[in-house]
FITOR-605742 format. One line per field, with one value per residue: residue in three letters; y, z, x of N, C-alpha, C in turn. Coordinates in pm, whole numbers. Each point is the difference from the previous one (the first is absolute). Example, Ala and Ser with C-alpha at 12.3 -4.5 7.8 and 13.67 -1.06 7.14 Angstrom:
residuo: c(ALA/SER);
n_c2: c(-569/105);
n_c3: c(780/-72);
n_c1: c(1319/-35);
ca_c2: c(119/119);
ca_c3: c(0/6);
ca_c1: c(-89/82);
c_c2: c(120/109);
c_c3: c(0/73);
c_c1: c(90/-77);
***
This chain:
residuo: c(MET/LEU/ASN/ARG/LYS/THR/THR/GLY/TRP/SER/LYS/ARG/ASP/MET/ASP/GLY/THR/ARG/ARG/ALA/ASP/ILE/LYS/GLN/GLY/ALA/GLU/VAL/TYR/ILE/VAL/LEU/LYS/GLN/ASP/GLN/ARG/SER/GLY/LYS/LEU/THR/ARG/GLY/ILE/VAL/LYS/ASP/ILE/LEU/THR/GLY/SER/SER/THR/HIS/PRO/HIS/GLY/ILE/LYS/VAL/ARG/LEU/LEU/SER/GLY/GLU/VAL/GLY/ARG/VAL/LYS/SER/ILE/VAL/HIS);
n_c2: c(717/126/1/15/-134/-14/97/-66/5/108/-7/-8/-57/102/-10/120/25/73/77/72/-129/12/-5/75/-113/-16/-79/-83/-68/-54/-10/-80/41/-58/74/58/-109/-2/131/-50/46/117/3/131/87/88/-17/-52/94/-110/-26/58/-90/59/-88/-125/-69/-19/126/95/22/-69/70/-114/24/-124/88/-77/-35/55/-59/111/-95/49/93/-16/-18);
n_c3: c(1742/-16/-74/-129/8/95/-72/-98/-28/-61/-132/46/93/76/-114/47/-123/72/-4/-73/-24/17/127/65/70/-132/10/-29/-113/34/-108/85/-21/117/4/-93/8/133/-5/100/66/29/112/-18/77/-95/5/-111/-92/-61/-71/-83/-95/-81/-85/25/-112/82/20/78/4/113/110/63/98/-45/-99/-25/-113/-69/-101/2/47/120/-1/131/-17);
n_c1: c(188/36/-105/-13/-7/93/55/-59/128/-34/-2/-126/75/36/64/25/-48/-85/108/-85/-21/132/-35/89/9/-1/-107/101/-17/118/76/64/122/24/-111/75/73/-10/23/74/-106/55/-71/-10/64/-29/133/55/-14/47/-108/85/-22/-85/52/-35/24/102/-34/-45/130/-26/27/-27/-86/-26/25/-106/64/-97/-64/-74/-79/-29/-94/16/-130);
ca_c2: c(78/93/8/76/-65/13/141/61/100/-5/107/122/78/77/-107/35/42/146/55/92/-78/-57/102/-50/-38/-83/-144/-57/-132/7/-124/12/-51/-146/-61/32/-123/-62/95/21/140/40/115/91/144/69/95/83/-31/-5/27/144/32/8/-133/-112/-110/-112/49/98/-62/65/-62/-8/31/-116/3/-80/79/-73/75/-1/-74/41/95/-40/112);
ca_c3: c(-103/-68/-145/-55/33/141/38/-73/-88/-138/-84/13/111/-43/-17/46/-107/-3/123/63/79/118/96/122/97/-65/15/-134/-22/-91/-30/25/-111/9/-15/-131/-71/63/8/140/34/137/36/91/-5/-76/70/-102/-140/-56/-144/-26/-114/34/-19/-27/-41/93/132/63/104/130/120/105/136/43/-68/-123/-122/-111/-91/41/-85/34/110/86/13);
ca_c1: c(64/-89/8/-111/-127/-36/-15/-109/60/-46/52/-80/55/117/99/134/90/3/59/-97/-96/67/42/60/-102/-103/15/14/59/115/69/143/81/13/-132/-56/-40/-116/-111/-36/-13/30/-82/69/-24/105/87/64/-23/134/-4/-9/-86/-143/-59/90/-88/3/-37/88/83/-13/54/-101/47/78/129/-6/-10/-61/-86/-140/-91/-136/-14/-112/-95);
c_c2: c(90/-9/69/-63/29/144/66/108/-15/122/128/83/89/-96/38/44/152/54/88/-73/-47/112/-67/-27/-85/-147/-63/-146/19/-141/28/-62/-154/-73/25/-124/-60/92/27/149/23/127/89/145/66/99/99/-48/12/28/150/37/-6/-133/-103/-121/-118/40/96/-68/83/-77/5/40/-112/-3/-79/93/-86/92/-17/-73/38/95/-40/122/9);
c_c3: c(-66/-150/-51/33/144/41/-70/-95/-140/-75/16/122/-55/0/34/-108/-11/134/75/88/134/88/118/99/-60/26/-139/6/-98/-31/20/-117/1/-19/-137/-74/57/4/142/32/148/29/96/-24/-69/88/-100/-139/-71/-150/-21/-112/40/-18/-18/-31/96/142/55/113/128/107/104/135/53/-62/-130/-120/-110/-83/39/-105/26/118/79/22/142);
c_c1: c(-105/21/-125/-135/-42/-23/-117/48/-55/51/-80/41/111/118/143/96/11/49/-100/-101/56/53/71/-112/-111/28/-6/40/113/49/149/76/5/-133/-63/-48/-128/-121/-46/0/27/-79/77/-38/120/74/59/-42/134/4/-20/-94/-148/-72/109/-87/-5/-37/104/76/-9/77/-111/60/89/140/3/-23/-60/-87/-146/-84/-145/3/-124/-89/-49);
***
């Protein structure tokens, strides 16, 4: 299971709350709706950016190439 400890995710990484930081084709960690309580992260490639506003406090909502939809928690460098 992926989580913040195993992925090395930290607040100093781009945290996914700014739409300008996220591009189609970027590799990201997202949290799926059903995983919000556990904090389990899913890694994937951004297919579509679904949030229209420039920022969102819980992360920009995206669709991955796999079809999964969730909020970005970290952008892989």
